[in-house]
C-alpha positions in Angstrom: -82.2 -53.8 -41.6 -79.2 -55.5 -41.8 -77.4 -52.8 -43.2 -78.3 -50.9 -40.0 -77.0 -53.1 -37.6 -73.8 -53.6 -39.3 -73.4 -49.4 -39.4 -74.3 -49.9 -35.9 -71.6 -52.3 -34.8 -69.0 -50.5 -36.8 -69.8 -47.4 -35.0 -69.9 -49.1 -32.0 -66.3 -50.4 -32.5 -64.9 -47.1 -33.7 -66.2 -45.2 -30.4 -65.0 -48.5 -28.0 -61.1 -47.9 -30.2 -60.9 -44.2 -29.5 -62.0 -44.6 -25.9 -59.3 -47.2 -25.3 -56.6 -45.3 -27.1 -57.4 -41.7 -24.6 -57.5 -44.1 -21.5 -54.3 -45.5 -22.5 -52.7 -42.6 -23.6 -53.9 -41.0 -20.1 -51.9 -44.0 -18.2 -48.5 -43.3 -20.3 -48.8 -39.4 -19.3 -49.1 -40.3 -16.1 -46.6 -42.6 -15.6 -44.1 -40.4 -17.6 -44.7 -37.7 -15.6 -44.5 -39.9 -12.2 -41.3 -40.8 -13.4 -40.4 -37.6 -14.5 -40.9 -36.4 -11.0 -39.0 -38.9 -9.0 -36.2 -38.4 -11.6 -35.9 -34.8 -10.4 -36.7 -35.7 -7.0 -33.6 -37.9 -7.1 -31.4 -34.6 -8.6 -32.7 -31.9 -6.1 -31.7 -34.5 -3.3 -28.3 -35.2 -4.8 -27.7 -31.4 -5.3 -28.7 -30.6 -2.1 -26.4 -33.2 -0.7 -23.3 -32.0 -2.4 -24.2 -28.3 -1.4 -24.3 -29.6 2.0 -21.0 -31.1 1.6 -19.3 -28.2 0.2 -20.8 -26.0 2.9 -19.7 -28.1 5.5 -15.6 -28.7 3.7 -15.8 -24.6 3.1 -16.7 -24.5 6.8 -14.1 -26.9 7.7 -11.5 -25.4 6.1 -12.2 -21.8 7.5 -12.6 -23.1 10.7 -8.9 -24.6 10.5 -6.1 -22.4 11.3 -2.4 -22.6 9.3 0.8 -21.0 11.3 2.4 -19.6 7.9 6.2 -18.5 8.8 8.6 -17.4 5.6 10.9 -14.4 4.9 10.9 -12.1 1.8 13.6 -11.1 -0.7 14.7 -9.8 -3.9 16.1 -11.0 -7.5 19.9 -11.0 -5.8 18.3 -13.4 -2.8 19.4 -10.3 -0.4 16.4 -10.4 2.1 13.5 -7.1 2.2 13.0 -6.2 5.8 10.1 -4.3 7.2 8.3 -5.8 4.1 4.5 -5.3 4.9 2.4 -8.9 4.4 -1.4 -8.0 4.2 -3.9 -10.6 4.4 -6.7 -9.9 1.8 -9.5 -12.4 2.9 -9.3 -11.5 6.6 -7.8 -7.9 6.2 -5.5 -8.8 8.9 -1.8 -8.3 8.7 2.2 -8.0 9.2 5.6 -6.4 9.2 8.2 -8.4 8.4 11.6 -7.9 10.8 14.8 -6.7 10.0 15.9 -9.6 9.0 12.5 -10.1 6.5 11.1 -12.6 8.2 7.4 -12.8 9.6 5.0 -15.3 11.2 1.2 -15.2 10.9 -2.2 -17.4 11.3 -3.9 -17.9 8.4 -6.9 -20.3 6.7 -6.7 -22.6 3.8 -7.5 -20.4 1.1 -7.0 -16.4 2.2 -5.2 -14.2 -0.2 -1.7 -12.8 0.8 -0.5 -9.7 -0.7 3.2 -8.7 -0.1 4.6 -5.2 -1.0 7.7 -3.4 -0.9 8.6 0.1 -1.8 10.7 -0.3 -5.4 9.3 -3.9 -5.7 6.2 -5.3 -7.4 3.7 -6.5 -5.2 3.0 -10.2 -5.3 0.0 -12.2 -4.1 0.1 -15.9 -2.7 -2.7 -17.9 -2.1 -2.7 -20.2 0.8 -2.9 -24.4 -0.1 -4.2 -26.9 2.2 -1.2 -27.7 4.2 -0.4 -31.2 5.8 -1.2 -32.9 8.8 0.7 -30.6 11.2 -1.3 -27.2 10.0 2.1 -25.6 9.4 3.7 -23.8 6.1 7.0 -22.1 5.7 7.5 -20.1 2.2 9.8 -17.8 0.7 8.3 -15.1 -1.4 10.5 -13.5 -4.2 9.7 -9.9 -5.1 11.0 -8.6 -8.7 12.3 -5.3 -8.7 9.9 -2.8 -10.2 11.6 0.8 -11.7 9.5 3.2 -13.1 11.0 5.6 -15.5 10.2 9.4 -15.8 10.6 12.4 -18.0 14.2 14.4 -17.0 13.2 17.7 -15.2 15.8 20.5 -15.3 15.3 22.6 -12.1 16.6 26.4 -12.2 16.6 28.8 -9.0 15.2 31.4 -11.0 11.8 31.1 -13.1 12.6 33.1 -15.9 16.1 34.7 -17.8 15.0 38.5 -16.8 14.6 37.2 -13.2 18.0 36.2 -13.5 19.4 39.1 -14.7 17.9 41.2 -12.1 19.2 38.9 -9.3 22.8 38.9 -10.6 22.9 42.8 -11.2 21.5 42.9 -7.5 24.3 40.7 -6.0 26.3 41.2 -3.3 29.7 39.7 -3.5 31.4 39.3 -0.5 35.4 38.9 0.1 37.2 36.6 -1.7 39.4 33.9 -0.2 42.3 35.8 0.6 40.8 38.6 2.4 38.9 36.6 4.5 41.8 34.7 5.5 44.2 37.8 6.3 41.4 38.8 8.5 41.3 35.3 10.3 45.1 36.1 10.7 45.1 39.4 11.8 47.0 39.4 15.6 43.3 40.4 17.1 41.8 37.7 15.9 44.9 35.6 16.7 45.0 36.9 19.9 41.6 35.7 20.4 42.1 32.4 19.3 44.5 31.9 21.5 42.7 33.3 24.8 39.9 30.8 23.5 42.3 28.0 23.4 42.3 25.5 26.1 45.7 23.8 27.2 46.6 21.0 25.4 48.8 18.2 27.7 50.7 17.2 24.8 52.2 20.8 24.2 52.6 21.4 27.8 55.0 18.3 27.7 57.2 18.6 25.1 57.7 22.3 25.9 58.3 21.1 29.7 60.9 18.3 28.0 62.9 21.1 25.9 63.2 22.7 28.6 64.9 20.1 30.7 67.1 19.1 27.6 68.7 22.6 27.8 69.4 22.4 30.7 71.1 19.5 30.3 72.8 20.5 27.0 74.6 23.8 28.9 74.8 22.2 32.4 78.2 23.5 33.4 78.3 26.3 31.3 76.3 29.8 30.4 73.5 29.4 28.0 74.1 31.7 24.8 71.3 34.8 24.4 71.0 36.3 20.9 72.0 39.6 22.0 75.2 39.5 21.0 74.7 37.2 17.8 75.2 39.0 14.6 72.4 36.6 12.5 69.8 38.0 14.7 70.3 41.5 14.5 70.5 40.8 10.8 66.9 39.5 10.8 66.0 42.1 12.7 67.2 45.2 11.0 65.4 43.2 7.4 62.4 42.6 8.9 62.7 46.6 10.5 63.1 48.1 6.9 60.5 45.8 5.2 57.4 46.8 7.5 56.9 43.5 9.1 57.4 44.4 12.7 54.5 47.0 13.6 53.7 48.9 16.2 50.5 47.7 18.5 48.3 50.5 19.6 
C-alpha cells in the first residue's frame, strides 16, 4: 500500500512538472513573438519615414529650377557655334549661338547631352547649385575622327565602256583655232559694237588731240601721204597678204 502511494506521488510530481514546463515555454514564446512584432513595427515605421523623406527631397529637387548658362569649346579652346544642348530628362533643349553660348532652365539631377558634328557626344549631370540657383559651365568636346577605306571613283563602270566612249569622243577645235575665231574681224566688230564707252578712254583721246594741237600750233601738221616709211610698211603688208578686202 505504501508502495502504491509513493508511485502515485511520483507520477503526480512528474505531471505537474510537465505542465509547468509547457506553460513556461508558452509564455516565453509569446514574449518573444511580442518583442519580434514590436521590433518589426519599429523597422517598418523607420523605413516608411525614410521613404517619405526621400520622396519629399526628390520632389523638392524636381521642383527646384536652376538657371544654367555656359559655352561649348573644342580641344583648342575654340568656341563651337550652334551646338545642340539636349536635356534627356525633360526632353527639352536649345541651340547655342554663333559664339557657342547657351542658356537653359534645368532641374538638379537632369542629364544634358552636348552634340556637334565632328565631335564626340558628351553628357553632364546637373549638380545641386548654391542658394542663388544659378550655374555656369564650360563644356569641352573632343574631336571625333572616323577613318574609312579609300574609294576610287571612275567615270565609266568598266574598261569596255571607257574604250567605247573614247572612240566615239568628238574632239573640239584646239585653243589656237578658237583664238583665231575670236580674233576674226567679224567677231571683233561685234565685240566693239557691244562695248560701252569708257570714260577714261574718251578722256585720253581728247587729251591727246589737245596736246597735238598745242604741239603743232603755228605750223602745218605732218601727214603720212609723203612719209616714205609709211609707204614701205604699206607695200610690205600688201605683198605679205596681211591686207584683205572686206566683202
